[in-house]
C-alpha positions as CSV (number, residue, x, y, z in Angstrom):
1,M,0.0,0.0,0.0
2,L,2.8,2.4,1.0
3,A,4.7,1.6,-2.2
4,R,1.6,2.3,-4.3
5,V,1.1,5.7,-2.5
6,S,4.8,6.6,-2.9
7,A,4.6,5.7,-6.6
8,A,1.5,7.8,-7.1
9,L,3.1,10.8,-5.3
10,L,6.2,10.4,-7.5
11,G,4.0,10.3,-10.6
12,V,2.3,13.6,-9.5
13,A,5.7,15.2,-8.8
14,L,7.1,14.1,-12.2
15,F,3.9,15.4,-14.0
16,A,4.2,18.7,-12.2
17,G,7.9,18.9,-13.1
18,A,7.2,18.1,-16.8
19,A,4.4,20.7,-16.9
20,S,6.7,23.3,-15.3
21,A,9.5,22.3,-17.8
22,Q,7.1,23.0,-20.7
23,E,6.6,26.6,-19.6
24,T,8.2,29.3,-21.9
25,T,10.1,31.8,-19.9
26,I,9.8,35.4,-21.1
27,K,12.0,38.2,-19.7
28,F,9.8,41.3,-19.6
29,T,10.9,44.9,-19.0
30,L,8.7,47.6,-17.7
31,G,9.0,51.2,-19.1
32,W,10.2,52.7,-15.8
33,K,10.2,52.0,-12.1
34,T,7.1,50.4,-10.7
35,Q,4.0,52.5,-11.4
36,G,0.3,52.0,-11.0
37,S,-0.1,52.2,-14.8
38,D,1.8,48.9,-15.0
39,A,-0.8,47.1,-13.0
40,A,-2.1,44.9,-15.9
41,F,1.2,43.0,-16.1
42,F,1.3,42.3,-12.4
43,Y,-2.4,41.4,-12.4
44,A,-1.9,38.9,-15.2
45,K,0.9,37.3,-13.3
46,D,-0.8,37.2,-9.9
47,N,-4.0,35.8,-11.4
48,G,-2.4,33.0,-13.3
49,F,-3.2,34.4,-16.8
50,F,0.4,33.9,-18.0
51,K,0.6,30.4,-16.4
52,E,-2.6,29.4,-18.2
53,E,-0.8,30.3,-21.5
54,G,2.2,28.1,-20.6
55,L,4.3,31.2,-19.8
56,N,6.7,32.1,-17.0
57,V,6.9,35.9,-17.3
58,V,9.8,37.4,-15.3
59,I,9.1,41.2,-14.9
60,D,11.9,43.7,-14.3
61,Q,11.7,47.4,-13.7
62,G,12.7,49.6,-16.6
63,E,15.0,52.6,-17.5
64,G,12.6,54.6,-19.7
65,S,10.0,53.7,-22.3
66,G,12.6,54.3,-25.1
67,A,15.1,52.1,-23.3
68,T,12.6,49.2,-23.5
69,V,13.4,49.0,-27.2
70,T,17.2,49.0,-26.8
71,R,16.9,46.4,-24.0
72,I,15.0,44.1,-26.3
73,M,17.3,44.7,-29.2
74,S,20.3,43.8,-27.1
75,G,18.8,40.4,-26.4
76,A,18.6,41.0,-22.7
77,Y,14.8,41.0,-22.8
78,D,12.2,39.2,-24.9
79,A,9.3,41.6,-24.5
80,G,8.4,44.8,-22.6
81,F,6.2,47.9,-22.2
82,G,7.6,50.9,-24.1
83,D,7.2,53.6,-26.7
84,V,6.3,52.8,-30.3
85,N,8.0,55.9,-31.5
86,A,11.3,54.5,-30.3
87,I,10.6,51.4,-32.5
88,I,10.0,53.7,-35.5
89,Q,13.4,55.3,-34.9
90,N,15.3,52.0,-34.7
91,A,13.3,50.3,-37.5
92,S,14.4,53.1,-39.9
93,T,18.0,51.9,-39.7
94,K,17.9,48.4,-38.2
95,P,14.6,46.9,-39.4
96,Q,15.9,43.3,-38.8
97,D,16.6,44.1,-35.1
98,A,13.9,46.5,-34.0
99,P,11.1,44.9,-31.9
100,V,7.5,44.9,-33.0
101,M,4.5,46.3,-31.1
102,V,1.8,43.6,-30.7
103,Y,-0.6,45.3,-28.3
104,M,-1.1,49.1,-28.2
105,I,-2.2,50.3,-24.8
106,W,-1.7,54.1,-24.7
107,N,-3.8,55.1,-27.7
108,Q,-3.1,58.8,-27.0
109,P,0.3,60.4,-26.6
110,P,1.6,61.6,-23.2
111,F,3.8,64.3,-24.8
112,A,2.9,67.7,-23.4
113,I,4.1,71.2,-22.3
114,V,3.1,72.2,-18.8
115,T,3.2,75.7,-17.4
116,K,1.9,77.5,-14.3
117,K,-1.4,79.3,-14.9
118,T,0.2,82.4,-13.5
119,S,2.9,82.4,-16.2
120,G,0.9,84.4,-18.6
121,I,1.2,81.6,-21.2
122,N,-2.4,81.2,-22.5
123,T,-1.8,79.9,-26.0
124,I,1.0,78.1,-27.7
125,K,2.0,81.3,-29.4
126,D,3.0,82.6,-26.0
127,F,5.9,80.1,-25.9
128,E,7.8,82.4,-28.2
129,G,10.2,84.5,-26.1
130,R,10.0,82.0,-23.2
131,T,12.4,79.4,-21.7
132,L,11.2,75.8,-21.7
133,G,12.9,73.1,-19.7
134,G,13.6,69.9,-21.6
135,A,15.3,66.6,-20.9
136,Q,17.7,66.0,-23.8
137,G,16.7,63.0,-26.0
138,T,13.2,62.6,-24.8
139,P,10.4,62.6,-27.4
140,T,8.7,65.7,-26.1
141,T,12.0,67.7,-26.3
142,R,13.1,66.3,-29.7
143,L,9.7,66.8,-31.3
144,L,9.4,70.5,-30.3
145,P,10.7,71.7,-33.7
146,V,8.0,69.6,-35.4
147,F,5.4,71.0,-33.0
148,A,6.6,74.5,-33.7
149,N,6.7,74.0,-37.5
150,K,3.2,72.4,-37.6
151,N,1.7,75.2,-35.6
152,K,3.6,78.0,-37.4
153,L,5.5,79.1,-34.3
154,E,8.9,80.9,-34.6
155,G,11.0,78.1,-33.1
156,E,14.1,80.2,-32.9
157,K,12.3,82.4,-30.4
158,I,11.7,79.5,-28.0
159,K,14.7,78.9,-25.7
160,I,15.4,75.4,-24.5
161,S,17.1,74.9,-21.1
162,N,18.5,71.3,-21.0
163,M,18.1,69.5,-17.7
164,A,17.7,66.2,-16.1
165,P,14.1,64.9,-16.0
166,N,13.9,65.0,-12.2
167,L,14.7,68.8,-12.2
168,Q,11.9,69.9,-14.5
169,E,9.1,70.2,-12.0
170,P,11.2,71.7,-9.2
171,M,12.5,74.3,-11.6
172,L,9.0,75.0,-12.9
173,I,7.7,75.4,-9.4
174,K,10.5,77.8,-8.5
175,G,10.0,79.8,-11.6
176,D,13.4,79.1,-13.1
177,I,11.8,78.0,-16.4
178,D,8.5,79.2,-17.9
179,A,7.3,75.7,-19.0
180,A,8.5,72.1,-19.2
181,L,8.5,69.6,-22.0
182,V,7.2,66.5,-20.3
183,F,5.3,63.2,-20.3
184,N,1.9,64.1,-18.7
185,I,1.5,60.9,-16.8
186,T,5.0,61.4,-15.2
187,S,4.9,65.2,-14.7
188,Y,1.4,65.3,-13.3
189,F,2.3,63.0,-10.4
190,N,5.7,64.6,-9.9
191,L,3.8,67.8,-9.2
192,V,1.4,65.9,-6.9
193,L,4.4,64.5,-5.0
194,N,5.8,68.1,-4.8
195,R,2.5,69.1,-3.1
196,Q,1.2,71.0,-6.1
197,D,-2.3,70.9,-7.6
198,P,-1.7,70.1,-11.3
199,D,-5.3,70.7,-12.3
200,K,-6.0,73.9,-10.4
201,D,-2.6,75.7,-10.8
202,Y,-1.2,74.4,-14.0
203,K,-2.0,74.5,-17.7
204,W,-1.3,71.5,-20.0
205,F,-0.7,71.7,-23.8
206,S,-0.9,68.2,-25.3
207,F,1.0,67.6,-28.5
208,G,-1.9,65.4,-29.6
209,D,-4.2,68.4,-29.6
210,Y,-1.8,70.4,-31.8
211,G,-1.1,68.2,-34.9
212,L,1.1,65.5,-33.4
213,D,-1.4,62.7,-33.3
214,L,1.0,60.0,-32.2
215,Y,0.6,56.6,-30.7
216,S,2.6,55.8,-27.5
217,N,3.3,53.0,-25.2
218,G,2.3,49.4,-25.6
219,M,3.6,45.8,-25.4
220,M,6.4,44.9,-27.8
221,V,8.3,41.7,-28.5
222,S,11.6,40.8,-30.0
223,R,11.7,39.6,-33.6
224,K,13.5,36.5,-32.3
225,L,10.6,35.6,-30.1
226,L,8.2,36.3,-33.0
227,A,10.0,33.9,-35.3
228,A,10.8,31.2,-32.7
229,N,7.6,31.1,-30.7
230,P,4.6,32.9,-32.2
231,K,2.4,30.7,-29.9
232,A,4.0,32.3,-26.8
233,V,3.5,35.8,-28.3
234,A,-0.2,35.1,-28.8
235,G,-0.5,33.8,-25.2
236,L,1.3,36.8,-23.9
237,V,-1.1,39.2,-25.7
238,R,-4.2,37.2,-24.6
239,A,-3.1,37.3,-20.9
240,V,-2.3,41.0,-20.9
241,N,-5.5,41.8,-22.7
242,K,-7.6,39.9,-20.1
243,A,-5.8,41.9,-17.4
244,V,-6.3,45.3,-19.0
245,I,-10.0,44.6,-19.4
246,A,-10.2,43.4,-15.8
247,I,-8.5,46.4,-14.1
248,A,-10.5,48.8,-16.2
249,K,-13.4,47.7,-14.1
250,D,-11.5,47.2,-10.8
251,Q,-8.5,49.4,-10.2
252,N,-8.2,48.2,-6.6
253,A,-7.5,44.7,-7.8
254,G,-4.9,46.1,-10.1
255,M,-3.3,48.0,-7.3
256,K,-3.2,45.0,-5.1
257,A,-1.1,43.2,-7.7
258,A,1.1,46.2,-8.1
259,L,1.7,46.3,-4.3
260,N,2.4,42.6,-4.4
261,Y,5.2,43.3,-6.9
262,D,6.6,46.4,-5.1
263,N,5.2,47.3,-1.6
264,L,7.3,50.5,-1.5
265,I,5.2,52.4,-4.0
266,N,2.8,55.1,-2.8
267,A,-0.5,53.3,-3.2
268,D,-2.7,56.4,-3.3
269,V,-0.6,58.2,-5.9
270,E,-0.1,55.1,-8.0
271,K,-3.8,54.3,-8.0
272,R,-4.4,57.9,-9.3
273,R,-1.8,57.3,-11.9
274,L,-3.5,54.0,-13.0
275,Q,-6.8,55.9,-13.4
276,F,-5.0,58.8,-15.2
277,S,-3.7,56.3,-17.7
278,F,-7.2,55.1,-18.5
279,D,-8.7,58.7,-18.5
280,K,-6.0,60.4,-20.6
281,L,-4.1,57.7,-22.6
282,I,-6.1,54.6,-23.1
283,V,-9.8,55.5,-23.5
284,S,-10.5,57.4,-26.7
285,P,-13.1,57.4,-29.5
286,E,-10.7,55.3,-31.6
287,M,-10.2,52.7,-28.9
288,K,-13.9,52.4,-28.5
289,E,-14.2,51.9,-32.2
290,I,-11.5,49.3,-32.8
291,G,-11.0,47.8,-29.3
292,V,-8.1,48.1,-27.0
293,G,-4.8,46.8,-28.3
294,D,-5.2,47.7,-32.0
295,V,-4.3,50.7,-34.2
296,K,-5.5,52.3,-37.4
297,D,-2.9,51.8,-40.2
298,D,-3.5,55.2,-41.7
299,R,-3.0,57.0,-38.4
300,M,0.1,54.9,-37.8
301,A,1.5,55.9,-41.2
302,R,0.9,59.6,-40.4
303,A,2.6,59.1,-37.0
304,I,5.6,57.4,-38.7
305,G,5.8,60.5,-40.9
306,I,5.9,62.8,-37.9
307,I,8.7,60.8,-36.3
308,V,10.7,60.6,-39.5
309,E,10.5,64.4,-39.8
310,G,11.2,65.0,-36.1
311,Y,14.2,62.8,-35.9
312,Q,15.3,63.4,-39.5
313,L,15.3,59.6,-40.3
314,A,16.6,58.4,-43.6
315,R,13.9,55.9,-44.2
316,A,10.2,55.7,-43.3
317,P,9.3,52.2,-42.1
318,A,6.0,50.7,-43.2
319,P,3.3,50.4,-40.5
320,S,3.5,46.6,-40.8
321,E,7.2,46.8,-39.7
322,I,6.1,48.6,-36.5
323,F,2.9,47.0,-35.4
324,S,1.4,43.5,-35.9
325,R,-2.2,42.7,-35.1
326,E,-1.6,39.0,-36.0
327,F,-1.7,38.1,-32.3
328,L,-4.7,40.2,-31.1
329,P,-7.7,38.3,-29.7
330,P,-11.0,38.8,-31.5
331,R,-12.5,42.3,-31.4
332,A,-15.3,41.1,-29.0
333,E,-12.6,40.1,-26.4
334,R,-11.0,43.5,-26.6
335,E,-14.1,45.5,-25.5
336,L,-12.8,47.8,-22.7
337,V,-15.2,49.5,-20.4
338,Y,-13.5,51.8,-17.9
339,T,-15.2,52.5,-14.6
340,A,-13.3,54.6,-12.0
341,N,-13.6,53.0,-8.6
């Protein structure tokens, strides 16, 4: 009897080991340090969505949404959350190495210029003759000449003060600069953490409202993973899609998963950031039309043109080089309904 029980237990252990051995490990990089807006990835892991797809997803913090692309291109990561515009830049010169976006999350661009309401800047024309603080190399700073050109501003009259990203809000608060070239989802909460009221006391000029209708962050994968294991890519997309849909209805569940990953985050601020991501970056008329995760090819083509102009790229990649909808779940499974709670 004891021998039969031992044999049965050994069989269970071997089966569990075999099942575990069949899991595909995917190294995944976030766009930055742990933030509430990353909650879908943690929720998918905590709720077994990755495991259901035969995946072991190892999530690491990031170094910037543009750095996600270079991390994947280096081979250090298989997938990540990052900026599609950085894919466009790299695909222009290294199309065989650049990752591919497979699930668009931020349908609207976070690129913005923020100023104090007391600054006297009421229209974008008022940026002429003013000093704007910009972090060198960031999309908002690098795209300012395109912003100025499209809106017929005299760019030579706009002074740029180069600074580290973490100095932008403090210098804006002190009045050392007139405005800052920022990511709204980052700057808004930097102001909150500096005990400012970003709605009451600040004015925001979104690039998306002034002719730069760009896409932004989403989930991208390496070309190596695409070629070697398309089944894993499809599973990754299904799992994250389920999580995005779920936390759109229940942000508290998303925050629980985020805190499980990193219990040092400011839960109140990061919950607001998660809700901000839905309010300002995810939910849009286009997203409601085509479902979360997808893009419109004509808009993507225009966005590529803007990036080619802004970064003076030698070649404009085709939309199909940048984004693949091959792995998206059916439209009915990508119906996102956001309810703040």
